[in-house]
C-alpha positions as CSV (number, residue, x, y, z in Angstrom):
1,M,121.2,51.9,152.6
2,L,123.2,55.3,152.9
3,W,120.7,57.0,155.4
4,S,121.1,53.4,157.6
5,A,124.7,53.9,157.3
6,M,124.2,57.7,158.6
7,M,122.4,56.3,161.4
8,V,124.8,53.8,162.6
9,S,127.5,56.4,162.6
10,Y,125.2,58.7,164.5
11,I,124.5,55.8,167.2
12,V,128.1,54.5,167.2
13,W,129.7,58.1,167.4
14,G,126.9,60.2,168.6
15,R,127.3,62.5,166.2
16,M,126.5,63.1,162.3
17,P,129.4,62.4,159.7
18,K,130.8,65.5,158.6
19,A,129.9,66.8,155.0
20,A,132.8,66.9,152.5
21,P,135.0,70.5,152.9
22,T,133.9,72.9,150.8
23,H,136.6,75.9,149.5
24,K,135.0,79.6,150.0
25,R,136.6,82.9,149.4
26,P,138.1,84.0,152.9
27,Q,136.5,87.0,154.0
28,L,138.6,90.3,154.3
29,T,138.8,92.1,157.3
30,G,140.4,95.1,158.7
31,N,143.8,93.4,159.5
32,T,144.0,90.9,156.7
33,P,146.2,92.8,153.5
34,K,144.0,92.8,150.3
35,P,145.2,90.6,147.4
36,V,147.9,92.7,144.9
37,H,146.3,92.5,141.4
38,V,149.4,92.3,139.0
39,G,148.7,93.7,135.5
40,K,149.2,91.8,132.5
41,H,152.3,93.6,131.5
42,N,154.9,94.1,134.3
43,R,155.5,97.6,133.9
44,E,158.6,99.1,135.3
45,R,157.8,101.9,137.2
46,R,159.9,105.1,136.8
47,N,161.3,107.0,139.4
48,A,159.9,110.1,141.1
49,A,162.3,112.7,138.9
50,S,160.7,111.0,136.0
51,Q,157.5,111.4,136.9
52,A,157.7,114.9,137.7
53,L,159.1,115.7,134.2
54,H,156.2,113.3,132.2
55,H,153.5,114.7,134.7
56,S,154.5,118.2,134.0
57,A,152.5,120.9,132.0
58,A,154.9,121.7,129.9
59,W,155.3,118.1,128.8
60,R,151.8,117.4,128.7
61,K,151.9,120.8,126.5
62,F,154.7,119.7,124.2
63,S,154.1,116.4,123.5
64,I,150.0,117.1,122.4
65,A,152.0,119.6,120.1
66,Y,154.4,117.2,119.1
67,R,152.0,114.4,118.0
68,Q,149.6,116.9,116.2
69,A,152.5,117.7,114.3
70,N,153.8,114.2,113.9
71,P,150.7,112.0,114.3
72,L,152.4,108.7,112.7
73,C,154.5,106.5,113.9
74,V,158.1,106.7,112.6
75,Y,158.7,102.7,112.7
76,C,155.9,102.3,111.0
77,G,156.2,104.3,108.2
78,I,159.8,103.0,107.5
79,H,158.1,99.9,107.0
80,G,155.2,100.9,104.6
81,R,152.9,100.9,107.3
82,V,150.2,103.9,108.2
83,K,149.6,103.9,112.0
84,L,148.8,106.7,114.4
85,A,151.2,107.4,117.3
86,K,150.0,107.7,120.7
87,H,153.6,108.1,122.5
88,V,156.5,110.8,122.3
89,D,159.6,108.8,122.3
90,H,162.8,110.1,123.6
91,I,165.6,108.7,121.4
92,I,168.2,108.4,124.0
93,P,166.8,107.5,127.1
94,H,166.7,110.5,129.8
95,G,166.8,108.2,132.7
96,S,165.4,111.8,134.7
97,D,168.3,113.5,133.1
98,E,166.6,116.9,132.3
99,A,169.4,117.8,129.7
100,L,168.1,114.8,127.3
101,F,164.7,115.1,128.2
102,W,164.3,118.6,126.5
103,M,166.9,118.1,124.1
104,D,166.3,119.4,120.6
105,G,166.0,116.2,118.2
106,N,165.4,113.7,120.6
107,Y,161.9,112.8,120.1
108,Q,160.0,110.9,117.4
109,S,156.2,109.7,117.3
110,L,156.0,105.8,118.2
111,C,152.9,103.8,118.2
112,V,152.0,101.7,121.5
113,S,153.9,98.3,120.0
114,C,156.4,99.8,118.3
115,H,157.0,102.1,121.8
116,G,156.7,99.0,123.8
117,Y,159.4,97.2,121.3
118,K,161.6,100.3,121.8
119,R,161.6,100.1,125.3
120,H,162.3,96.2,125.4
121,E,165.5,97.1,123.7
122,E,166.9,99.6,125.8
123,K,167.5,97.4,129.0
124,R,170.0,95.6,127.2
125,P,171.4,98.2,125.1
126,Q,174.9,96.6,125.6
127,S,173.8,94.4,122.3
128,L,173.2,96.1,118.8
129,P,170.5,98.1,118.5
130,L,167.9,96.0,117.0
131,F,165.4,98.8,117.0
132,V,167.4,101.0,114.5
133,Q,165.2,101.6,111.4
134,C,168.0,103.9,109.1
135,K,168.1,102.9,105.5
136,P,171.7,103.6,104.6
137,A,173.3,103.3,101.1
138,W,175.2,100.4,101.9
139,A,176.3,98.8,105.4
140,V,179.6,97.2,106.5
141,V,179.8,95.8,110.2
142,I,183.2,95.1,111.6
143,S,183.6,92.6,114.3
144,G,186.2,90.9,116.3
145,P,188.1,91.3,119.8
146,P,189.3,94.8,121.2
147,A,192.6,96.1,119.4
148,S,192.2,93.4,116.7
149,G,192.4,96.3,114.2
150,K,188.7,96.9,113.4
151,T,189.3,101.0,113.2
152,T,192.2,100.5,110.9
153,E,189.7,98.1,108.4
154,A,186.8,100.8,108.7
155,L,189.1,103.7,107.8
156,S,190.2,101.5,104.7
157,I,186.4,100.9,103.9
158,Q,185.7,104.7,104.7
159,R,188.3,106.0,102.2
160,E,187.5,103.5,98.9
161,R,183.5,103.6,99.6
162,D,183.1,107.5,101.4
163,G,180.9,106.1,104.5
164,I,180.4,106.9,107.9
165,I,181.8,105.2,110.5
166,Y,180.3,104.4,113.9
167,D,183.1,103.8,116.5
168,L,182.1,103.6,120.1
169,D,185.3,104.9,121.3
170,D,185.3,107.9,119.1
171,I,181.6,108.6,120.3
172,A,182.8,108.2,123.8
173,E,185.7,110.6,123.5
174,D,183.0,112.7,121.9
175,I,180.9,113.2,124.8
176,G,184.0,113.6,127.0
177,L,184.2,110.0,128.1
178,P,187.2,107.8,128.7
179,R,188.2,106.1,125.2
180,Y,189.2,102.8,126.9
181,E,188.7,101.0,130.3
182,R,184.9,102.8,130.5
183,T,182.5,102.2,133.6
184,W,179.1,100.2,133.2
185,G,177.4,103.4,133.7
186,Q,179.8,105.7,131.1
187,A,179.6,102.6,128.4
188,R,175.7,102.3,128.8
189,L,175.4,106.5,127.8
190,A,178.3,106.0,125.1
191,L,176.0,103.5,123.7
192,Y,172.9,105.5,123.7
193,H,174.6,108.6,121.9
194,R,175.7,106.0,119.1
195,N,172.3,104.6,118.9
196,F,170.6,107.9,118.3
197,R,173.3,108.7,115.7
198,L,172.5,105.7,114.1
199,M,168.8,106.3,114.1
200,N,169.6,109.8,112.3
201,H,172.0,108.1,109.8
202,P,171.1,109.7,106.2
203,D,170.2,107.8,103.8
204,T,172.7,109.3,100.8
205,H,175.5,107.5,102.8
206,G,176.7,104.2,103.6
207,L,177.9,103.0,107.5
208,V,180.6,101.3,108.9
209,L,179.5,99.8,112.3
210,I,182.1,98.6,114.4
211,Q,180.9,96.1,116.9
212,T,183.2,94.1,119.4
213,N,181.1,90.8,119.1
214,V,178.3,89.7,116.8
215,T,175.4,87.6,117.8
216,A,173.6,85.2,115.4
217,P,170.6,86.9,116.1
218,Q,172.0,90.3,115.6
219,R,173.6,89.3,112.2
220,A,170.6,88.0,110.9
221,T,168.9,91.6,112.0
222,L,171.7,93.6,110.1
223,L,171.5,91.4,107.2
224,S,167.6,92.1,106.7
225,R,167.2,95.4,108.0
226,L,170.1,97.2,106.9
227,G,171.7,95.1,103.9
228,A,175.1,94.6,105.9
229,S,178.0,92.8,104.7
230,F,180.3,91.3,107.6
231,V,184.1,91.7,108.0
232,H,185.6,89.4,111.2
233,M,188.9,90.4,112.2
234,A,191.1,87.5,112.5
235,T,194.0,89.2,114.3
236,P,196.2,86.5,116.3
237,L,195.3,86.4,120.1
238,S,199.4,87.3,120.7
239,V,199.0,90.5,118.7
240,V,195.9,91.4,120.4
241,H,197.4,90.9,123.7
242,D,200.1,93.1,122.9
243,R,198.3,96.2,121.7
244,M,195.7,95.7,124.9
245,G,198.9,95.6,126.9
246,A,200.0,98.7,125.4
247,R,196.9,100.6,125.8
248,K,197.0,100.1,129.5
249,A,200.8,100.9,129.8
250,P,201.3,104.5,131.2
């Protein structure tokens, strides 16, 4: 029956019916662009200056020597795991700044997974440094809007318990930036320096961390990693606005 139908089609239309279309890979020619293969992890490309620093003979020699002297991942060690490090990480991201790239004490050995996790956190330093792995004797986090009295509360706690205060405004002044009204670039640099100091917090001391806003995930992380207690400043908004106006006044 099938053959009879095909013959009728040939007689009526003068041609055999077309076969079902097949999907073949197109042949590439000299003018056809080759397909781009995207890696499993969409890695961020470093700029040319950063590549030059990382590919320099001086860095290769230094990183090999550093990993030989510090072969284990710092983050894994804090959590009781033993894992060989594959990266020499810059605690404060250098961003092609040679001074930060070669700054003494700005290095740590990390395994591949911990290094990737830290790089992920570095993309949003405006949040709390969730990669901070210090083990303070005690920790208090003070949150609230600007000009709500967080610094005054921190000083009161410090007098009672002798802890170290991490205030972003103080740190900005320490590195020559404006105390208030900072640009995003200035704020980013101040946050990196704060994170660097937190990473090196001594275990024998407590810490008081001043943070404008604390989200629920950040609160859970600080509670689990630092055992932090929390103080929220419930200052009336009218008082906050008056203090903010006084700051901006010449």
